[in-house]
C-alpha positions, -999 to +999 in steps of 0.1 A: +002-001+000+012+036-012+008+062+014+002+100+003+011+128+025-020+154+027-025+185+043-062+193+061-079+214+080-114+224+093-136+253+086-164+255+103-182+221+097-165+214+064-128+194+060-102+210+035-074+197+022-050+191-008-025+164-017+011+173-005+027+173-038+002+184-059-006+218-037-032+237-066-057+208-063-078+211-031-108+195-019-133+192+010-159+166+022-182+171+052-161+144+074-123+137+075-133+100+059-152+118+033-116+145+025-100+113+026-117+096-005-120+128-023-084+126-021-077+094-029-101+105-062-078+132-070-049+108-067-064+086-093-067+117-113-035+133-112-012+106-118-035+091-146-022+115-171-054+123-186-049+161-169-021+185-189-002+208-172+002+192-139+016+212-112+036+190-088+056+195-058+095+181-056+124+180-039+161+192-054+194+177-036+215+204-026+254+210-041+283+214-019+294+250-037+262+266-029+269+283+000+300+297-027+280+310-051+264+344-053+229+336-066+204+314-077+216+313-112+253+307-104+245+282-080+225+266-108+251+269-134+281+255-107+260+225-103+251+220-140+284+218-150+306+203-123+336+223-127+335+260-126+342+278-086+317+307-078+335+320-050+323+354-034+343+391-039 
């Protein structure tokens, strides 16, 4: 069984939530159980490939040179090439 992380909260008499990996797609339910079922439905739809342009959240592994690079573009260039040294001036 695959576990899926989700964020949820209660507002008045409704439970609201979204999948951690897909924060743009919210749903709701009158009970937490109904919310969870709606989240399962959203997960199936989003991972089916039938919905175009689905935005997701992911993690990026850091690079050892990041603290030395002055900007995000320099850090990305350094990590991508793995050769240049960007030291603060």
